[in-house]
C-alpha positions in Angstrom: 12.9 16.9 24.9 16.2 18.2 23.6 19.0 15.9 22.6 19.8 13.3 25.2 23.3 12.1 25.4 23.9 8.8 27.2 27.4 8.4 28.4 29.3 6.0 30.6 27.1 3.1 29.4 29.5 0.3 30.2 29.3 -2.6 27.7 26.4 -1.1 25.7 26.8 -3.5 22.8 26.9 -6.5 25.2 23.8 -5.8 27.2 22.5 -9.4 27.3 24.9 -12.3 27.4 24.2 -14.3 24.3 24.8 -18.0 24.8 26.5 -19.4 21.8 24.8 -16.8 19.5 26.1 -16.4 16.0 24.7 -13.4 14.2 24.4 -13.2 10.4 21.9 -14.9 8.1 23.2 -17.7 5.9 20.0 -17.8 3.8 17.3 -15.2 3.9 13.9 -15.3 2.1 11.3 -12.6 2.1 7.7 -13.2 0.8 5.8 -9.9 0.7 2.0 -9.6 0.4 0.5 -6.4 -0.9 -1.5 -6.1 2.3 1.3 -4.8 4.6 2.5 -8.3 5.7 5.6 -10.3 4.9 6.8 -13.9 5.6 10.4 -14.1 6.7 12.6 -17.2 6.5 16.0 -16.9 8.1 18.7 -19.6 8.4 21.6 -19.2 10.8 24.0 -21.5 12.7 24.6 -21.7 16.5 27.1 -23.7 18.6 25.2 -25.9 21.0 26.4 -28.0 23.9 24.8 -31.1 25.3 22.0 -30.2 27.6 20.1 -26.9 28.0 21.2 -24.0 25.8 19.9 -20.4 25.5 20.2 -18.9 22.1 19.3 -15.4 20.9 18.1 -14.7 17.4 18.8 -11.0 16.9 17.9 -8.5 14.2 14.3 -9.7 13.9 11.6 -7.3 12.8 10.2 -5.1 15.6 6.7 -5.5 14.0 7.0 -9.3 14.3 3.8 -11.3 15.0 5.4 -13.4 17.9 2.5 -15.9 17.7 3.5 -16.9 14.1 7.2 -17.9 14.9 8.3 -21.4 13.8 11.7 -22.7 14.9 13.2 -25.6 13.1 16.5 -27.4 13.6 18.0 -28.4 10.3 21.2 -30.2 11.1 20.0 -32.6 13.8 16.2 -32.0 14.1 15.6 -35.2 16.2 18.2 -34.1 18.8 17.1 -30.5 19.4 13.9 -29.8 21.4 12.5 -26.3 22.1 11.6 -25.9 25.8 10.7 -22.1 25.7 10.3 -19.4 23.2 10.4 -15.6 24.1 10.2 -12.4 22.2 12.4 -9.8 24.1 11.7 -6.2 23.1 12.7 -4.1 26.2 15.2 -2.1 24.1 17.8 0.4 25.4 16.3 3.9 25.5 16.0 6.9 27.8 12.7 5.8 29.1 13.8 2.2 29.7 17.0 3.3 31.4 15.2 5.7 33.8 12.8 2.9 34.7 15.6 0.5 35.3 17.6 2.9 37.4 14.9 3.7 40.0 16.5 4.1 43.5 20.0 4.2 41.9 22.3 7.2 41.9 22.6 9.0 38.6 23.9 12.4 37.5 21.8 14.9 35.4 23.2 17.9 33.6 20.8 20.7 32.7 21.0 22.9 29.6 22.6 25.7 31.7 25.3 23.4 32.9 23.9 22.8 36.4 24.7 19.3 37.6 22.4 17.3 39.9 23.5 14.0 41.5 21.2 11.9 43.6 18.9 8.9 43.9 16.4 8.6 41.1 12.9 8.6 42.5 10.9 9.0 39.2 11.5 9.4 35.5 7.9 9.6 34.4 5.6 12.4 33.2 8.3 14.4 31.5 10.2 15.0 34.8 13.3 13.5 36.5 13.0 13.6 40.3 16.3 13.2 42.3 17.1 13.1 46.1 20.6 13.9 47.1 22.6 12.6 50.1 21.3 15.5 52.3 17.7 14.6 51.5 17.0 17.5 49.2 14.7 16.7 46.3 15.2 18.2 42.8 12.7 18.1 40.0 14.2 18.6 36.5 12.2 18.9 33.3 13.3 16.4 30.8 13.0 19.1 28.1 15.8 21.0 29.9 18.2 18.0 30.2 21.5 18.1 28.3 22.8 14.7 29.3 22.5 11.9 31.9 25.2 9.8 33.4 24.4 6.3 34.5 26.5 3.7 36.3 26.9 0.1 34.9 24.1 -0.9 32.5 21.6 -3.2 34.3 20.9 -6.7 33.0 17.9 -7.4 30.9 18.1 -4.5 28.4 18.9 -5.2 24.8 19.8 -3.1 21.8 17.7 -4.9 19.2 14.5 -6.9 19.2 15.5 -10.5 19.9 13.9 -14.0 19.8 15.2 -16.1 22.6 14.9 -19.9 22.9 15.7 -22.4 25.7 16.7 -25.6 23.9 17.5 -29.1 25.0 20.2 -30.5 22.8 21.4 -34.1 22.6 24.4 -33.3 20.5 27.2 -30.8 20.6 28.6 -28.6 17.8 27.4 -26.3 15.2 23.7 -26.6 14.4 21.9 -24.9 11.5 18.4 -23.6 12.4 15.6 -22.0 10.4 13.3 -19.3 11.7 10.0 -18.5 10.0 7.7 -15.7 11.1 5.2 -13.1 9.9 5.8 -9.4 10.3 3.9 -6.2 9.6 5.5 -3.0 8.3 6.5 -4.4 4.9 4.4 -3.7 1.9 4.7 -3.7 -1.9 2.7 -1.9 -4.5 2.8 -1.7 -8.2 3.5 1.6 -9.9 3.0 2.1 -13.6 4.3 4.8 -15.9 2.6 5.1 -19.2 3.7 7.3 -22.2 0.7 7.8 -24.6 1.6 8.8 -28.2 0.4 12.0 -29.7 -2.4 10.4 -31.6 -3.8 8.6 -28.5 -3.5 5.3 -30.4 -0.6 3.5 -28.6 1.3 3.6 -25.4 4.6 2.4 -23.8 4.3 1.0 -20.3 6.8 0.4 -17.5 5.7 -1.3 -14.3 7.7 -1.0 -11.1 7.5 -3.0 -7.9 7.7 -0.5 -5.0 8.9 -2.1 -1.7 8.5 -0.2 1.5 10.0 -1.5 4.7 9.1 0.1 8.1 9.2 -3.2 10.0 12.1 -2.2 12.2 14.7 -4.6 10.6 16.8 -4.6 7.4 17.1 -7.6 5.1 20.5 -8.1 3.3 20.8 -10.1 0.1 17.4 -11.7 0.5 15.5 -13.8 -2.0 12.4 -11.7 -2.5 9.0 -13.0 -3.7 5.9 -10.9 -4.1 2.4 -12.2 -3.9 -0.4 -10.4 -5.8 -3.9 -11.1 -4.8 -6.3 -10.8 -1.9 -5.1 -13.2 0.7 -7.6 -13.5 3.6 -6.1 -12.5 7.0 -7.6 -12.0 10.4 -7.6 -8.4 11.7 -4.2 -7.4 13.0 -3.8 -6.8 16.7 -1.1 -4.2 16.1 -1.0 -1.3 13.7 0.7 -1.8 10.4 2.7 1.0 8.9 2.7 2.1 5.3 4.7 4.6 3.4 4.5 5.6 -0.2 7.0 7.2 -2.6 5.9 9.5 -5.4 7.8 8.8 -8.5 7.6 11.8 -10.8 9.6 10.4 -13.8 7.7 9.4 -16.9 8.0 6.0 -18.6 11.5 5.6 -20.1 13.5 2.8 -21.7 15.1 0.5 -19.1 16.9 -2.8 -18.8 15.2 -6.1 -19.2 13.0 -6.8 -16.2 14.6 -8.9 -13.5 11.4 -10.3 -12.2 9.9 -13.7 -13.0 6.1 -14.3 -12.8 4.2 -17.5 -12.2 0.9 -18.7 -10.8 0.8 -19.7 -7.2 -2.5 -21.2 -5.8 -5.1 -18.5 -6.7 -2.6 -15.7 -6.8 0.2 -14.4 -9.0 3.7 -14.6 -7.6 6.6 -12.4 -8.7 10.1 -13.4 -7.8 13.1 -11.1 -8.2 15.8 -13.1 -9.8 18.7 -11.6 -8.0 19.4 -11.0 -4.2 17.9 -7.8 -3.0 18.8 -5.8 0.1 16.0 -3.9 1.7 17.2 -1.6 4.5 15.0 -0.5 7.4 12.9 2.6 6.6 13.7 2.3 2.9 11.6 2.4 -0.2 13.0 0.5 -3.2 11.8 0.0 -6.8 12.4 -2.9 -9.2 11.1 -3.0 -12.7 8.9 -6.0 -13.4 6.9 -5.4 -16.7 7.4 -3.5 -19.9 5.4 -3.0 -23.0 6.0 -0.9 -26.1 3.6 0.3 -28.8 0.6 -1.3 -27.0 -2.7 -0.4 -28.9 -4.7 2.1 -26.8 -7.7 4.3 -27.2 -9.0 7.5 -25.4 -12.7 8.1 -25.1 -15.1 10.6 -23.5 -18.0 9.9 -21.1 -20.9 12.2 -20.2 -22.5 10.6 -17.1 -24.7 13.1 -15.4 -26.6 10.8 -13.0 -25.4 11.3 -9.4 -25.6 7.6 -8.5 -27.8 4.4 -8.5 -28.2 2.0 -5.6 -30.8 -0.4 -6.9 -34.6 -0.4 -7.0 -36.4 -0.1 -3.7 -39.7 1.2 -5.0 -41.1 3.3 -7.8 -39.6 6.9 -7.7 -42.3 9.4 -8.7 -40.6 12.6 -7.5 -40.3 14.7 -10.6 -37.1 16.5 -9.5 -35.2 13.3 -8.5 -32.2 12.7 -10.8 -32.6 15.9 -12.8 -29.2 17.5 -13.6 -27.9 20.5 -15.5 -24.5 21.2 -16.9 -21.8 18.7 -15.9 -18.3 17.7 -16.9 -17.3 15.3 -19.7 -14.8 12.8 -18.5 -11.7 11.7 -20.4 -10.7 8.0 -20.2 -7.9 5.7 -21.5 -8.4 2.0 -22.3 -6.0 -0.7 -23.4 -5.8 -4.5 -23.2 -3.3 -6.6 -21.2 -3.6 -9.4 -23.8 -0.6 -10.9 -25.5 -2.0 -10.1 -28.9 -1.9 -6.4 -28.0 1.8 -6.4 -27.2 1.7 -6.4 -23.4 0.9 -10.0 -22.4 1.2 -9.6 -18.7 -0.9 -9.6 -15.5 -1.0 -6.2 -13.8 -1.2 -6.3 -10.0 -3.2 -3.6 -8.3 -1.4 -0.3 -8.1 -1.0 3.3 -9.1 -0.8 4.3 -12.8 0.4 7.6 -14.2 -0.2 8.6 -17.8 2.1 11.0 -19.6 2.1 12.5 -23.1 4.9 14.4 -24.9 4.4 18.1 -25.7 5.6 19.6 -29.0 9.0 20.2 -27.5 9.4 16.5 -26.5 8.8 17.1 -22.8 6.5 14.4 -21.2 3.7 16.0 -19.2 1.4 14.3 -16.7 -2.2 14.0 -18.2 -3.8 11.8 -15.6 -3.3 9.5 -12.6 -5.4 6.7 -11.1 -5.4 3.3 -9.5 -6.1 -0.1 -11.1 -7.3 -3.3 -9.5 -5.6 -6.7 -10.0 -6.0 -7.2 -13.8 -5.3 -10.7 -15.3 -3.7 -11.0 -18.7 -6.3 -10.6 -21.5 -8.5 -8.1 -19.7 -9.3 -4.5 -20.5 -7.9 -1.7 -18.4 -9.9 1.5 -18.3 -8.4 4.6 -16.5 -10.2 7.8 -15.7 -7.8 10.6 -16.5 -9.7 13.8 -15.7 -12.4 16.1 -17.1 -12.1 17.4 -20.7 -11.6 21.1 -20.9 -13.2 21.7 -24.4 -16.2 19.4 -24.0 -19.5 20.3 -22.3 -22.6 18.2 -21.5 -26.0 19.4 -20.5 -28.9 17.2 -19.5 -32.5 18.5 -19.1 -35.8 16.9 -18.3 -38.3 18.2 -20.9 -41.3 16.2 -20.1 -42.7 14.4 -17.0 -46.2 12.8 -16.8 -47.7 10.6 -14.2 -50.3 8.9 -16.4 -51.9 6.9 -13.7 -51.3 5.3 -10.3 -48.7 2.9 -11.9 -47.5 4.5 -15.2 -45.0 7.3 -15.6 -43.4 8.8 -18.7 -40.5 11.3 -19.0 -38.3 12.8 -21.7 -34.7 13.9 -21.5 -32.7 16.2 -23.8 -28.9 15.8 -23.7 -26.8 18.5 -25.4 -23.1 17.8 -26.2 -20.9 20.6 -27.3 -17.4 20.2 -28.8 -15.3 23.4 -28.4 -12.1 21.9 -29.9 -10.6 23.7 -32.9 -10.2 20.8 -35.3 -10.9 17.4 -33.6 -14.1 15.4 -33.8 -14.8 13.3 -30.7 -16.9 10.3 -29.8 -18.8 10.8 -26.5 -20.4 7.9 -24.7 -23.6 8.8 -22.8 -24.7 6.2 -20.3 -28.2 6.8 -19.0 -29.6 5.2 -15.8 -33.3 4.1 -15.9 -33.7 4.6 -12.2 -37.4 5.0 -11.4 -38.4 1.4 -11.7 -37.2 -1.9 -13.0 -40.0 -2.3 -15.6 -39.2 0.3 -18.3 -39.6 0.8 -22.1 -37.9 3.3 -24.4 -40.7 4.8 -26.5 -38.6 6.8 -28.8 -34.9 8.0 -29.1 -33.2 10.3 -31.5 -30.1 8.1 -31.8 -29.2 4.4 -31.5 -28.4 3.1 -28.1 -27.2 -0.1 -26.5 -28.8 -1.7 -23.4 -25.7 -2.4 -21.2 -27.6 -4.1 -18.3 -31.1 -4.2 -16.7 -31.1 -0.6 -15.7 -28.8 1.2 -18.1 -28.6 2.2 -21.8 -25.7 3.9 -23.6 -25.6 6.3 -26.5 -22.4 6.8 -28.5 -22.3 9.9 -30.7 -19.7 11.8 -32.7 -19.5 15.5 -32.2 -17.7 17.6 -34.8 -15.5 20.5 -33.8 -17.4 23.6 -33.0 -20.7 21.8 -33.2 -23.4 20.6 -30.8 -25.2 17.3 -30.8 -28.6 16.8 -29.2 -29.9 13.4 -28.0 -33.5 13.0 -26.9 -35.3 9.9 -25.6 -38.6 9.1 -23.8 -39.0 6.3 -21.4 -42.1 4.8 -19.8 -42.1 3.1 -16.4 -44.9 0.9 -15.1 -45.3 -1.0 -11.9 -48.0 -3.2 -10.3 -51.1 -1.3 -9.1 
């Protein structure tokens, strides 16, 4: 449909009479969970009279979970009783107006300037059907409508989602009330920008809270808390909306973080220490953690096995798990411990790693996501595949020595095509054929990392090739 212009809407901003309603939050708190949910606490005042009162609480989120609403009288809680609670969401709109004006007389102007006046018979299916005083019926496509003229606006339509209460009050005067509810459409994530030094030995980190609000309401000067952790929730009955913002700037010096962190139950809670306004359909960022000169390390991994899902029976197929030339991965690792200069918990989020070129320009060298990481734990980030490193894995021997014994040998070639940099490459190997295994011989030292994996770590000089070989024997009950 082209642009609809609604005119002659009498009293549009006073659609529903609001009994003693006073808009404007006196105290607003917003607790946001990184699962697309927020808890809103809103304090306002209303003038009540003795007896029954109807009050409207406007500007609530359109994504509100109406079953979660809690109404609490603060001034005289013992004298105010809630009789009814309603969530009114029949908002003013072209569709709502056409439904409300059925059998009423309206005027429709088409794009070519033709005017039709008559009784509205239908406004559904992309068409407007009118009948004039002579009984002639007109069908106008809504896509061809320039404007519609309505008479007085009917009762019952509202301009904003509204919570409405029927109260019984034993006192008269101004009463302060508190509203608490859950809403979808509000999310927060952590975004990290990391600047790695030229020697790959230290990094600077800036962490940002990214708030995204698509709940259908704005929150002015709110006290904002953020909960990091996996809070169990039942499946939502309505869709939650998310939006993400791609920040392309590298880590840079900023002001002291304005976010306080503390433990709350089994989660981490971050509170922004100043009032924050989050407009509807807005993404906002606030810095919450910084670290400079944090010790770091880059390493390389050649992992050629396609995947391991556990032992279900001996695998005697010779070709299973055999690979050829594959990529060598580049990784970055650092600690969140205080001894390493960071001393912070890192909520789950997106992390981008930059490094300065010879001209001082910071270039993106990798991007990934991290899970919730407590202080003192290691963070390992896959950055991408190394251009100048090549790995090749070949099965050189396979023997089924009996009904329940198998031996095989692998040769792993690692080539370093860098000009002047020696590198250490980690080579994890999966012993996948059966749980009872024994390494008969190996060309290099290895570490058993768990019940089904070993790992080699070898240094490859620039322009050189290293060859790792090992033989493994599997046996299983006959």
